C-alpha distance (Angstrom), angle and dihedral (degrees) to the residues before:
residue distance angle dihedral
M1 . . .
T2 3.82 . .
S3 3.78 114.7 .
I4 3.80 116.4 -118.9
N5 3.82 87.7 -115.7
E6 3.81 94.9 48.7
Q7 3.77 123.0 85.7
P8 3.81 118.6 -146.7
I9 3.81 113.4 -96.6
P10 3.80 106.5 -121.0
A11 3.85 119.0 -130.8
A12 3.86 87.5 -130.4
R13 3.76 135.5 10.7
P14 3.78 119.0 -164.0
V15 3.81 113.6 -147.8
I16 3.80 120.4 -132.3
G17 3.72 106.5 160.9
E18 3.84 135.2 167.7
D19 3.84 90.5 -85.4
E20 3.80 91.6 57.9
I21 3.82 92.3 44.4
E22 3.79 92.5 49.9
A23 3.82 91.0 49.1
A24 3.81 92.0 51.5
V25 3.85 92.4 47.2
R26 3.78 92.1 48.0
V27 3.81 90.2 55.3
L28 3.82 93.6 44.7
R29 3.84 89.9 52.1
S30 3.81 90.8 49.5
G31 3.84 92.0 61.3
R32 3.84 89.8 -138.0
V33 3.77 99.6 109.6
V34 3.85 109.6 145.2
Q35 3.81 124.1 68.6
G36 3.75 95.9 -36.0
P37 3.84 134.5 131.6
E38 3.81 93.9 -44.1
V39 3.77 92.0 58.8
A40 3.79 91.9 48.7
A41 3.81 91.3 47.9
F42 3.86 90.9 48.5
E43 3.79 91.4 50.8
E44 3.78 91.3 51.0
G45 3.80 93.3 47.3
F46 3.79 93.5 47.3
S47 3.82 91.6 51.6
H48 3.81 87.9 72.6
L49 3.82 87.9 67.1
V50 3.80 92.2 57.0
D51 3.83 104.1 45.9
G52 3.81 93.4 -88.2
R53 3.83 96.1 -57.8
H54 3.80 121.4 159.1
C55 3.79 109.9 -88.0
V56 3.81 126.0 -155.0
A57 3.80 117.3 -168.8
V58 3.85 120.0 -145.7
N59 3.80 137.8 169.6
S60 3.83 99.8 -91.4
G61 3.75 145.1 1.3
T62 3.80 89.2 -108.0
S63 3.78 90.4 55.0
A64 3.80 88.1 50.1
L65 3.78 91.8 57.3
H66 3.80 93.0 41.3
L67 3.79 94.9 51.1
L68 3.81 93.8 43.2
L69 3.79 91.0 55.1
L70 3.85 90.1 47.0
A71 3.81 91.4 48.4
L72 3.80 90.1 51.6
G73 3.83 89.5 54.7
I74 3.82 93.8 -117.2
G75 3.78 112.2 154.9
P76 3.80 146.2 116.8
G77 3.78 113.1 4.5
D78 3.79 93.9 24.8
E79 3.78 128.8 107.5
V80 3.80 126.2 -146.2
I81 3.80 121.1 -164.2
V82 3.80 110.5 -133.7
P83 3.82 134.3 170.5
S84 3.80 113.4 -112.2
F85 3.77 89.5 -148.5
S86 3.83 97.6 79.5
F87 3.76 141.5 78.0
A88 3.80 111.8 -64.0
A89 3.82 92.6 -111.8
S90 3.80 89.9 77.3
A91 3.79 92.4 63.9
N92 3.83 94.8 30.4
A93 3.77 91.4 64.0
V94 3.79 89.9 56.4
R95 3.79 91.6 50.9
L96 3.77 91.9 46.6
V97 3.83 91.2 62.8
G98 3.80 90.8 47.1
A99 3.79 97.4 -108.2
D100 3.78 125.8 131.1
V101 3.79 123.2 -106.3
V102 3.78 117.0 -132.4
F103 3.82 112.2 -170.0
A104 3.81 121.7 -143.7
D105 3.78 128.6 -172.5
I106 3.81 126.3 -104.4
E107 3.79 137.7 -123.5
P108 3.80 109.9 -103.8
G109 3.79 94.3 -133.1
S110 3.80 106.3 46.4
F111 3.86 95.6 23.7
G112 3.85 85.2 -134.4
L113 3.79 127.4 124.5
D114 3.83 115.0 -62.5
P115 3.84 105.9 -123.9
A116 3.81 91.7 -145.8
A117 3.78 90.4 52.9
V118 3.76 91.5 48.8
E119 3.79 93.6 51.8
A120 3.83 89.3 49.5
A121 3.82 90.7 52.9
I122 3.82 96.8 53.6
T123 3.79 116.1 114.8
P124 3.84 133.3 169.1
R125 3.85 86.9 -90.2
T126 3.77 95.8 55.0
A127 3.83 110.3 118.8
A128 3.78 103.1 165.4
I129 3.78 148.8 9.1
M130 3.77 119.0 -137.9
P131 3.83 112.0 -158.6
V132 3.79 113.4 -168.7
H133 3.80 115.8 -149.6
L134 3.79 90.7 -146.8
Y135 3.80 122.1 -158.0
G136 3.86 89.3 -5.1
H137 3.77 97.6 -61.4
P138 3.82 114.1 122.5
A139 3.76 117.9 -119.1
A140 3.78 120.2 -120.2
M141 3.80 93.7 -80.5
D142 3.81 92.3 157.7
K143 3.83 87.6 67.0
L144 3.77 100.5 30.0
M145 3.83 96.2 54.1
P146 3.86 94.2 58.6
I147 3.77 89.4 49.6
A148 3.81 90.9 51.8
E149 3.80 92.0 47.2
K150 3.77 92.6 48.5
H151 3.78 92.1 53.9
K152 3.85 95.9 34.1
L153 3.79 93.7 -119.1
A154 3.83 129.1 154.0
V155 3.78 116.8 -116.1
V156 3.79 113.7 -141.7
E157 3.83 109.2 -171.1
D158 3.78 116.9 -149.3
A159 3.83 97.7 -156.1
C160 3.83 93.8 156.7
Q161 3.83 90.7 128.2
A162 3.82 97.6 34.5
H163 3.80 114.3 70.6
A164 3.83 107.6 165.4
A165 3.83 94.7 4.0
A166 3.81 114.3 139.2
L167 3.80 143.8 -176.9
N168 3.78 119.9 -145.8
G169 3.81 89.8 -17.8
T170 3.79 96.9 -50.9
P171 3.83 113.9 113.3
V172 3.79 119.5 -129.0
G173 3.72 109.5 -102.6
A174 3.76 91.2 43.9
F175 3.85 99.7 76.6
G176 3.78 108.1 68.0
A177 3.76 139.9 38.7
G178 3.77 86.8 -75.6
G179 3.79 142.7 -11.2
T180 3.77 128.3 -144.7
F181 3.81 130.2 -150.8
S182 3.79 135.1 -172.5
F183 3.80 127.8 -143.5
Y184 3.77 97.5 -167.0
P185 3.88 111.9 150.8
T186 3.87 94.5 -102.5
K187 3.78 94.2 51.9
N188 3.84 121.3 103.3
M189 3.79 86.7 -95.8
H190 3.79 127.9 9.1
S191 3.77 145.8 -171.2
L192 3.81 94.3 -153.9
E193 3.81 83.8 -94.8
G194 3.84 129.6 -9.1
G195 3.72 148.5 101.9
M196 3.80 143.1 -138.1
V197 3.80 137.5 -146.1
S198 3.80 121.1 -154.0
T199 3.75 124.6 -162.8
A200 3.80 139.6 160.1
D201 3.80 90.5 -145.9
A202 3.81 112.7 92.3
E203 3.82 93.4 -163.3
L204 3.79 91.4 50.5
A205 3.82 89.3 50.3
R206 3.81 89.9 51.9
T207 3.80 90.5 51.0
L208 3.80 89.9 50.6
R209 3.77 90.2 52.2
L210 3.77 90.5 51.9
L211 3.80 93.2 46.7
R212 3.84 93.7 51.9
N213 3.84 91.8 50.5
Q214 3.83 107.1 48.1
G215 3.82 90.9 -84.1
M216 3.84 91.8 -63.7
E217 3.75 133.7 127.2
Q218 3.77 91.7 168.0
R219 3.75 120.3 35.0
Y220 3.81 113.9 -87.3
A221 3.79 91.6 -1.4
N222 3.81 95.8 109.4
E223 3.81 111.6 -173.4
I224 3.80 101.1 175.9
V225 3.81 137.6 3.6
G226 3.77 107.6 -81.1
A227 3.76 141.6 158.5
N228 3.79 138.8 -131.5
M229 3.80 104.6 -94.7
R230 3.82 96.9 136.1
M231 3.79 125.2 146.9
T232 3.80 116.7 -126.2
D233 3.75 121.9 -124.0
V234 3.81 89.1 -121.2
S235 3.82 90.0 60.4
A236 3.77 92.2 43.9
A237 3.83 91.8 51.4
V238 3.82 90.2 52.7
G239 3.82 89.1 45.3
R240 3.79 91.4 53.1
V241 3.79 92.0 54.0
Q242 3.81 91.1 47.9
L243 3.80 91.9 46.7
G244 3.80 88.6 58.2
K245 3.80 89.9 55.7
L246 3.80 97.6 40.8
E247 3.79 99.5 95.0
G248 3.80 93.6 50.8
W249 3.81 91.0 46.8
T250 3.79 90.6 47.4
E251 3.81 93.9 52.3
Q252 3.85 88.6 48.5
R253 3.79 90.9 52.0
R254 3.81 89.9 48.9
A255 3.82 90.7 49.0
N256 3.81 90.8 48.8
A257 3.82 90.0 49.9
A258 3.80 90.4 49.3
Y259 3.81 89.8 53.5
L260 3.80 91.9 50.0
D261 3.85 91.2 45.9
A262 3.83 90.4 53.0
H263 3.80 97.8 44.7
I264 3.79 107.9 34.5
T265 3.79 105.0 96.1
A266 3.85 104.7 156.7
P267 3.83 106.6 133.0
S268 3.79 90.2 -142.6
V269 3.85 91.6 59.8
T270 3.83 127.3 72.2
T271 3.79 115.5 -161.7
P272 3.81 118.7 -139.7
P273 3.85 115.3 -83.8
V274 3.77 120.5 -139.0
A275 3.83 120.0 -142.9
E276 3.80 119.2 -125.2
G277 3.78 110.6 -87.4
A278 3.83 93.2 15.3
R279 3.74 125.1 129.8
H280 3.84 103.8 -153.0
I281 3.78 111.4 -162.5
Y282 3.81 95.3 -170.3
H283 3.77 104.8 -131.4
Q284 3.78 78.7 167.0
Y285 3.79 130.2 14.4
T286 3.79 97.1 -142.2
V287 3.80 121.5 -172.1
R288 3.80 130.1 -179.0
V289 3.76 118.9 -122.8
R290 3.75 121.8 -153.1
G291 3.79 114.3 -148.2
D292 3.77 128.9 7.5
R293 3.79 103.8 8.3
D294 3.81 94.2 -177.0
A295 3.79 90.9 54.7
A296 3.83 90.5 48.8
M297 3.82 91.5 50.2
A298 3.79 91.3 48.4
K299 3.82 91.0 52.0
L300 3.83 90.7 49.3
T301 3.80 91.6 49.0
E302 3.81 90.9 49.1
A303 3.79 88.4 53.0
G304 3.84 90.1 53.1
V305 3.80 96.0 -107.2
G306 3.80 113.9 135.0
N307 3.79 115.7 -134.7
A308 3.79 138.9 166.2
V309 3.79 141.9 179.1
Y310 3.80 118.0 -118.6
Y311 3.04 102.2 -151.1
P312 3.82 121.7 1.8
T313 3.83 94.8 168.9
P314 3.80 119.6 44.2
I315 3.80 112.7 -131.3
H316 3.78 93.9 -112.1
R317 3.79 88.0 62.4
L318 3.75 95.2 51.9
K319 3.85 116.0 105.7
P320 3.82 98.2 -109.8
Y321 3.80 90.3 55.6
W322 3.78 104.0 26.5
E323 3.82 97.4 55.0
P324 3.83 97.3 49.4
D325 3.79 90.3 46.4
Q326 3.80 91.7 50.7
K327 3.79 90.8 51.1
A328 3.77 90.5 49.1
G329 3.78 92.4 46.7
R330 3.85 90.4 -119.8
T331 3.77 120.2 149.2
W332 3.78 131.4 -178.2
D333 3.80 125.6 -141.6
L334 3.79 102.6 -149.2
P335 3.80 109.1 148.2
E336 3.81 97.3 160.2
T337 3.78 90.4 48.4
E338 3.79 92.7 51.8
K339 3.83 91.2 46.4
A340 3.81 93.5 50.0
A341 3.81 92.7 48.2
A342 3.80 89.3 53.2
E343 3.84 96.5 46.9
V344 3.84 112.0 32.4
V345 3.80 124.6 106.8
S346 3.81 123.7 171.6
L347 3.78 119.1 -142.9
P348 3.85 129.4 -162.9
V349 3.81 112.9 -78.7
H350 3.79 101.6 149.6
P351 3.83 120.7 134.9
S352 3.84 92.5 -109.5
L353 3.79 92.0 72.3
T354 3.79 116.5 114.7
E355 3.81 126.4 -146.6
G356 3.79 87.4 -102.5
D357 3.80 90.8 52.3
L358 3.80 91.1 53.1
E359 3.81 90.7 49.1
R360 3.79 90.4 51.8
I361 3.79 92.3 49.1
V362 3.80 91.3 51.5
T363 3.81 92.9 47.2
A364 3.77 91.9 49.7
V365 3.80 94.5 47.2
N366 3.80 94.5 45.3
S367 3.78 89.2 51.1
L368 3.77 88.2 67.6
G369 3.77 88.0 76.7
E370 3.78 128.4 -171.3
N371 3.77 104.5 -44.5
L372 3.81 132.1 28.9
């Protein structure tokens, strides 16, 4: 039970400090608030996280996925292989361009797409693979990229939770045809709201810039059909401040995770493994709980330790996907996905944690014991 003098430890804590406030006010006072010099500077700065790739800022991570699929020409008649164990936006973006979602199972350790399951899911209609770098752990890109190359498929990286994660020295967002990032307030860095697409292809980057701005590069000279998915300069200014702090925050998250790894000993709890060569940036510190997960979460909450499940319902079981599949007689065999959805719990790992917070988290988790 939480002491009267102890505040609950939140599962996540977005940072909006004086630096971010000053940056936003500076832009507001300038009068240049929509896709101006701050957006361009943010794009240039972010490119250093993705091996110098072209970066195109947009208004959300979902928009980033949506526009990248559009720019790649993926649409009706195409299939995109997606993990069901992810936030719904991963699959929603595919549906929004009119393509069909094909779900593949995940690896139990990284929670990323299982390369063998991906290869088994490929059909003549497959146009792309969408690996999701879930919780900040890179997917098995060393195995997925050769599969994509063999079958001539585009790779669309959903790196919305994985800013500065890497595999064997290559940052996420620098493997496929394009990578996408989210700057929602609970992410490892944010811009109040926003997203980014990274790509090595200059023509693809230009198409993305047209798509985000009603198909225009010059005002009223529309070249293609586009939309308004621009990032504001206020958001970009906040993002630039956060980008400058990202590495320090990342190392603090990794240090916090290392402490939890070393001190959590409850037999009913499995700490998150890290694949060889992977740089996990711990957007979430996600454990597996054996037994009654609801009871475990209730005990953690009573002890003042924030916790959450990401994601309790796999995408293929959500109404917009489940009902059409049932009508079509389509079923998905995703045992690792189902197991993960039933077992995962995310614990606080954010850089605002104190040493005392970490000790409290460990004490609460270890009190869960062997069986629940």
